[in-house]
C-alpha positions in Angstrom: 148.8 98.1 29.4 147.2 96.4 32.4 144.2 98.0 34.0 144.3 99.6 37.4 141.8 97.0 38.6 144.1 94.2 37.9 147.2 96.0 39.0 145.7 96.8 42.4 144.3 93.3 42.8 147.7 91.8 42.3 149.4 94.2 44.5 146.8 93.4 47.4 147.7 89.8 47.1 151.5 90.5 46.9 151.5 92.3 50.2 149.1 89.9 51.7 146.4 92.6 52.2 144.1 89.9 50.8 144.2 86.3 51.8 142.2 83.7 50.0 141.6 80.6 52.0 138.4 78.6 50.7 139.6 75.5 52.5 139.7 77.2 55.9 137.3 80.0 56.0 137.8 83.1 58.0 135.0 84.3 60.5 134.0 87.8 60.3 132.9 90.1 63.1 129.3 89.5 61.8 129.7 85.9 62.1 129.8 85.3 58.4 132.2 82.6 57.2 134.3 83.9 54.4 136.9 82.3 52.0 138.7 85.9 51.8 140.1 88.4 54.3 140.9 91.8 53.2 142.9 94.3 55.2 143.9 97.3 53.2 145.7 98.9 56.1 148.6 97.0 55.2 149.0 99.3 52.1 150.1 102.0 54.6 153.4 100.0 55.3 154.4 100.1 51.6 155.3 103.7 50.6 155.4 103.2 46.8 152.1 101.4 46.7 150.5 103.7 49.3 151.3 106.6 47.2 150.1 105.2 43.9 146.8 103.8 45.3 146.1 107.3 46.8 147.0 109.1 43.6 144.8 106.9 41.6 142.0 107.6 43.9 142.7 111.4 43.9 142.8 111.3 40.0 139.5 109.5 40.0 137.9 112.3 42.3 139.1 115.1 40.1 137.8 113.4 37.0 134.4 112.6 38.6 133.9 115.3 40.9 136.1 118.4 39.8 134.1 120.9 42.2 134.7 118.9 45.2 135.5 121.0 48.3 136.3 118.6 51.1 137.7 115.0 51.4 136.0 112.9 54.2 137.5 109.6 55.5 135.5 106.9 57.2 137.0 106.0 60.7 139.1 104.2 61.2 140.3 102.3 58.1 140.1 105.2 55.5 141.4 108.0 57.7 145.1 107.7 56.5 144.2 107.2 52.9 141.7 110.0 52.9 144.2 112.3 54.5 146.8 111.4 51.8 144.3 112.0 49.0 143.2 115.3 50.5 146.9 116.3 50.7 147.5 115.5 46.9 144.4 117.6 46.0 145.2 120.3 48.5 141.7 119.9 49.9 140.5 120.2 53.6 140.2 116.8 55.3 137.6 115.5 57.8 136.7 112.2 59.1 133.5 110.5 60.3 133.2 108.3 63.4 130.9 105.4 63.6 129.0 107.2 66.4 129.4 110.4 68.2 132.2 110.4 70.8 131.2 110.0 74.4 133.1 112.8 75.8 134.2 116.4 74.9 132.1 117.9 72.2 130.4 114.6 71.4 131.3 115.1 67.8 130.9 112.5 65.2 132.5 114.4 62.3 136.0 115.7 63.0 137.6 118.7 61.3 136.3 121.9 59.7 133.8 122.3 57.0 131.0 124.8 55.8 127.4 124.0 55.4 126.6 123.0 51.9 130.2 121.9 51.1 130.7 119.4 48.4 132.2 116.3 49.9 133.6 113.1 48.5 133.8 110.2 51.0 136.8 107.9 51.0 136.6 104.2 52.1 139.2 101.6 52.2 136.7 98.5 51.9 133.1 98.1 51.0 131.4 94.9 52.2 127.6 95.3 52.9 127.9 99.1 52.7 126.1 99.7 55.9 128.8 101.5 57.8 129.9 103.4 54.8 126.5 104.7 54.1 125.9 105.5 57.8 128.9 107.9 57.4 127.3 109.3 54.3 124.1 109.9 56.3 125.9 111.6 59.2 127.6 113.9 56.7 124.1 114.8 55.0 122.6 115.4 58.4 125.5 117.9 59.0 124.3 119.8 56.0 127.0 119.0 53.4 126.4 117.8 49.8 127.9 114.3 49.3 128.8 114.0 45.7 129.9 110.2 45.9 132.2 107.7 47.4 135.5 106.2 46.4 137.1 103.0 47.8 140.0 100.7 47.4 138.1 97.5 47.3 134.6 96.2 47.1 133.2 92.6 47.6 130.5 93.5 45.0 127.7 92.1 47.1 124.3 92.6 45.5 122.9 94.0 48.8 125.6 96.6 48.9 125.0 97.7 45.3 121.3 98.0 45.9 121.9 99.9 49.3 124.0 102.6 47.3 121.4 102.8 44.6 118.8 103.3 47.2 120.7 106.0 48.9 121.5 107.7 45.5 125.2 107.6 46.3 127.7 106.9 43.5 130.3 104.4 44.4 133.7 103.9 42.5 136.3 101.4 43.5 139.9 100.7 42.3 139.3 97.0 42.3 136.8 94.4 43.3 136.2 90.9 44.3 135.5 89.6 40.8 138.7 91.0 39.5 140.6 89.6 42.4 139.5 85.9 42.0 140.1 86.3 38.2 143.8 87.4 38.8 144.3 84.9 41.7 143.3 82.2 39.3 145.5 83.2 36.5 148.5 83.6 38.6 148.0 80.2 40.3 147.3 81.6 43.7 144.1 79.6 43.7 143.2 76.4 42.1 140.7 75.8 39.3 138.4 73.9 41.6 138.2 76.7 44.0 136.8 79.2 41.5 133.1 77.9 41.8 133.3 78.1 45.6 134.7 81.6 45.6 132.0 82.8 43.2 129.2 81.0 45.1 130.3 82.8 48.4 129.7 86.2 46.8 126.0 85.6 46.1 125.1 84.3 49.4 127.8 85.4 52.1 125.5 85.2 55.1 124.8 81.5 54.7 128.0 80.3 52.8 129.7 77.4 54.5 126.7 76.7 56.8 124.7 74.5 54.7 124.3 70.9 55.8 
């Protein structure tokens, strides 16, 4: 039986949620050049995959954090996935904005929760981990107990892994960059000569493609 990691990686490629283009890199908002572009919001347009992905994440939460009280999604990419997971688990759902809104109540966290509530955070994608851990920090400042984070995909950057370790936040993902390029190679999605290039990018994403 194929692992969930490999199944999800294949599915992301099938629906073009992940695009690998080492010969013509994408430019991220940060300015980094990247041979990969990942948009997990595309999952929402495929009902069967959407349900399966969210059920796998829900099962993971139940297994690792059986005493969870509340599910929190990180805005905006993980709001829909987080809400579905909360629905499956019959738990309250809240979501965290990048910054407090500039009108009304000025809230950064939307939804109802009690101080001391045990919360699991849902993300769609982990890159550097900065925005994800900012959401965790906002929740902790609001007085909740963050048990951990679950996400669909991670680029497996060293700096992200260290950031989560330093914040003492456990991170679990359905699949990751290493599994993705392995499956992409096996299925002929990428060429043999592209493998080294793709592996090299993960270890130095901020400078990749800019060396003279």
